[in-house]
Each structure stands twice: as C-alpha cells, then as structure tokens.
N, C-alpha and C positions, 0 to 999 in steps of 0.2 A: 482726772485732768491734769496734766503737768501744769505748773507755772512759770510764764515766761515775763521777762523784767527787762526793760531798756530805757534809756533817758537821753534827752538832748537838751545841749546848754542853750541858752538864750543868747549867744553873744555875738549874733550876726544874723542876716538873713538867709533863709533857706535856699541852697540850690537844686538844680535839676539831679547833681549828683547827691545830695541828701536824700530826696526823694527814691531814686533808684537803690542808693544804697544802702539805706536804713528804712525810710517810711513804708517803702512798697512792701517791705518785707514782715511788718506788722500788718498789714493789709492781706495778705497770704496767709499769715498765721495767726490772726487773731480768732479765728473758728475752730483752730484745732488745741487751742491754750487757753487758760485763764493767764489774761494781758495784763498786765501792771505796765502802764506807761507815766514815766512821770518827766517834769521838766525840770533838768538840774540847774536852778538858778544859784544853789550855794557854790556850785562849783564856777559859776560865772564871774565871783568876785575875787578869785585869783589874782586878776588883774583890775585897775581902776573901769568902775562903769557909770556913767550919770544917772542918779539914780531914776530919774522920769524916762528916759531912754529905755532902761533895763526893765521897768515895769510894762512899758509900752511892748515890748518885744515879748515878754511872758505871754500876754494876752495875745499877740498876732500870732504867738507858735503854738498857741494851743489851737485858735481858730483854724490855721493852717493843717492842725494835724488832721481836725475833723473835717475839712475840706478836701482834704485828700483821700479821704474815705475811711478813717477810723471809728468805727461805729463805738459811742457811747455806752450802748446795750452789750457789747461785746469786751469793752476793754475798761479797766479803772483806771483814770487818768487825773493826776493829780500834781502839786509843787512840792519839790525836796523841802523847801523852808518851811512850810507849814505843819510839818513833821518832824520836831525837835529830837524824836528818837534816833532818827538818822545820826545826827552828831554826838548824841549820848553813848551811842554804840561804839561810833568811830575814835572815841578816845580809849577806850576797852582795848580796841583792834591796834591801834597805835602803840599801846604799851606791849602788844603780842607782834610785833612788827620789827623787820631786822633795817638798819640802816643801810647796809649792803643791797638789800633788796630795793629801797628807794632809789638809792644810787644808778640803780640799772634800768629806770624807766626812762624810757627814751625820750618821750615828751617834755619832760624837765630837762635833759640832757641838751635836746634841740633848743629849746625857748632860752637856756641861760647861757647858752654858748658865744662866748666872747664879753660876756659881760660881767660886773663885779657881782660877786656872790653877794656882798655885803648890803648890795640894793636890791636883791631879788626876796620878794615874800616868802613866808615859810609856807603859806597856803598851796602854792605852787609844787612845793616840793611833798608836802603830804596829802595833797588832795586823792591819790589814788588811794589810800585807806579809806578815805569817805567813799570812794566808789565801791570797795570793797563792804562797807558797811551798807551801802545803797542795794546790793545785790543780796547780801547773805541773811539781812534783816527780815527779809520775806519769804527764805528759803525756796529761793527762786532755782528751778531745773535749769531751764537754758536761758541765755542772754545771748540777742543777736548782735553781734560786732563785726567790723570791721577788720582788715587784718590789722591795721595800725592801732586798734585797741584791743586786739586779744591779749597783749600782755599784761593790761589791766583786770581782765578776767581770769588769768592765770595766777596773779597776785591774789586776788580773793579766795581762789580754790587753796592756794598755800597757806593762806592766814586761816581760814576757815579748818583745813586739816590740822594746823598746830593749836589752835583751841581746842578741838576736840581730842586729840591726842591728852592734851593737859587735863582737861576738865570733864571729858566726857563726851559722850555724842550730842552735839548742840545744834551745830549748822549743817545743813544740806549741802554738798559741792555741787556747785552750778558748773554746766558745761557750755562753752561758746560753740554759737551755731555761726558760719560764717557763710556767707551766698556762693553758689559756685560761678554765677554770672551776673554781672553788674556789680562786684562787692565794690569797684574803685572806678569811677567815672574820671575821665582823665581832662584836663585842661583844652579847651578848644585849639587854643595859639601854640602850647606846649604839651602835648600829648604825653611826655613823660613825667609830667607832674600830675597829683590829684587836683580835681575841678574844686576851687576853695574861693570863698569871697575875699580872701586876704591876698589873694594874687593882684598884682599892679596893674594889668591889663584887663579891663572890665570885657574885652572880646573874649575873654579864655573861659567865663562863668555864665551860665543861666540861671536867673535869680525865679523862683516861682511866683514871684508878684512883679516881674517886669513885663512890659506892654510885648505880647506876643510876637507881634511884626518885628521888635528888634531883637529877640530870639531867633526868629528866622534869619535875620542878617548874619547874627553870629555864627548859625551854622552852617549859611553858604560861605562864609569867610574861614572856616575851620580849615586848620593847616591838614593837607593829606601829601601827596608825592605824585611823582609823573609816571608813574607805571600805568596808570589809567584803568586798574583791574579792582573791581570788589572783590576782597579776597582777604580774608582775616589773618593776621600775620602781626602778632604784637608786637616783634622784636624789629623787622624791616619796614612794617606800615603801620607804626601805632596811632597815627592821625584816622585812617580809615577803619582800623580796629576799634578804636574809640568810639567813631559813630555807627560800626556795626554794633557794639556794644549797647548803646541806647536805642536803636532801633530794635534790636533783639528784645530787649527789656519790655518795650512799650507795645510790640507787637507779640510778644510770645513767640517768635519765628525763630529757629535755629540760625547757626551761622552757615549751616550747609544749604537752607532754606532761602536764604538771605543772597549768597554769592549765585544761586541758580536763578532767583529772581531779577537780578541785576547781571546777569551774565550780557555781554556786549554794550553796554551802557555807559555811557561817560560819567565822571564823578557829579557834573552837575544834575544830572537826572536822580542820581542816589541821594545827594544831598538835600534835593527838593522834597524827597518823599521822607526824610529824616524829618525835614523842618516841618512838614506837614502833620505828622504824628506828634511831635512836639508842641505845636501850635494848637493843638486841638485838646492835647493835656492840660496846657496853661490854659486856656481857656475856659476847660469844664472846672479847674482848681478855684479860679478865681471869681468864676460867677459863683460857688459855692461859699467861698470864703467872703465876700462881699454881703452876703445875706447873714452869715453866721457872728461877722464883727460887729454887726449893726443889731444884734438880738442878746437876750440873756443867755443865751445857750453856753457862754464859755463858763460863765461864774455857776450855773447851773451843773454842769459837768465837774467843775473843780470840788464845788461844796460834797457831791456825792463820791467823789472820790476819796476826797480827805477822810471823811466817816466811815470810809470801809476800810481802809489802809492803818489809820491809827490804832485800833484795837489789835491789831496782828502786830505792828511793831513794837506796842507797851507789853504785851505778853512775852515777846523773844528778850525785849531788855531787861525785863525783871528777870527772867529765867537766868539771862547771863550774870547780871550783878550776883544774884543770889549763888550763884555755881562759884564766882569767885571769892565771894566773901564780903560782898558791900552790903551796906545796910545795917539795920538794928536786927 
C-alpha cells in the first residue's frame, strides 16, 4: 500500500475551504493509503505566536481532524515537534539545497514583499526545506496539496533526487496529488481570492466551528451576478461558480446535475439549498468535535501516532547520516 503524507499548520481556525480543499481529501483517501497526517506546529513559529494560544490551536486542530471524519485506525496522526528527526534531517537537506530554489518560493516572496529583509525571520525563508524533510523522511509516495502548495512538493522532489544522485538511492520521490474539484474554495465576498481566515471581511469565509446559522447568512449574502442563471463559468460568474463548487463537493453532484436541478430557479433558491448542506455539515462536525475535545481521545491518538513514526524517522536519519559521513 502506498504511503500518503500531509500536514496543516495550527496558525488559525479552519474554514470550509480547508475542509473541502484538504481534510475531505484525507477522508476519501484514508482507506486507499497508509496515511500519515501531522500537525505542522514547527512551521507555525515562522511568525510570532502566543504560546498558550498555539497549544490550544494544536489540540483543537487534531480534534477537528477527527470530528471531520479522519479515522485514527486508518491514519497515523502526530505532532511534528514531537519528532525531532524532522529537524535533524532538515539541516542536511539545507546543505543540499540552493539559494536560487528558495528565492523562487512564492510564499516567501508574497509575505516579504514591501518589507525590510533585515526584519524577516530566517525560518520564513528556509521552512520549505523543513517541509521537504517532513515529506521524504517517511518515503511518502503521495502528498495531497493545493495548487498554491504544489511548488513545495516539487522542491522536495528536487532535493530528494539531488541527494540520491550524490549519495545513492536513499529517498522515494513523492508525487503531488491535486483534487480536480474543490481544490480552492473562494472568498464569498471576493470570489477571485481564496477563502481564508486572514481576509479582513468575516463575511467572506466560513469557519468550521462558527454558529451554523451565521454560516447560513454568509451564504445567503455571497456575491453573485445579475444573470440569475445557475451555470458554472469561473471567468464570467465566479461567485455562482464558487457556490456550485461548494455544493458539488458536499453533495457529490456534478456541475451539469446542479445546473439541471436549479434550471429556472432564482439565486435565492439556489443559495438556500447551498446553505442547507453547509449548515448540515457544520452541525455534524461540531457535535462530534464537542465530544472529542472534552475527552482523552486527542492525547491517545497523538501518543499512538508519535510512537509509530519515531522509529521510521530515526532509521531514515541514521541512514542519511551514515551516507554523508557523519558520526563515528
């Protein structure tokens, strides 16, 4: 069975976009892969975080993973920071990476744009190498990723291939897996942008833990157009197309089926139905979440996860260190 690996940073509250774009993939893929899912808490400290808030977010994130349908019997779930072999390998990979590669990483360019480079933390620049370490330390076959993160998987592939060429076959070359539908849910108020908690207008995003009826109001007030035809056209009808993507992923209906279902209907009717399925999803997730967060399940899952991955990571790092001549 092939191995899947992915992680999410605990730097904010999860949105409907996170669920559709990443968590839902894990749920669908968990029976077909040996799945390693980790909380990328080391990546979270590239910017300052309040320590207590970060700890709370880590626990909430794991509880939400489980509430969304990740089966701890089918997935190995763990904290990145509890396995220091990730960072031990990352240094070796940094020494086998090029400045030109890191300069091309779009997230660093986006976040540092217009800022004084002397005040930007080094971690923001080098964290893609740690991400490569996260992936290739486990010989992952596939990495579910959005379009905006594909570049990081490509970097991991390049580093792994370079190391293999220098020191002999050591790492498996991972493949990015990008979902065909729902890969990037857009902002409800500005459907040209990705749905994100970092956007200033709270009407643009839906949080997995917000009141379902507030989510309903956000769907009903989502930006559309004046044509009053439910039709998928991402260029000319980005708002309606975004709502159709949400509805499609949550009902497993094709765009053609949705267009037929709402033929002759106004946008209000369509939005109401989209809101219904979103409210149903949030209600189910939140019911399970409240049960999990008030139990010992999170600690049990994380303990089992780290106990499984530590020996795997240790063996890989020892192999790497031996090949490059480190140690006695």
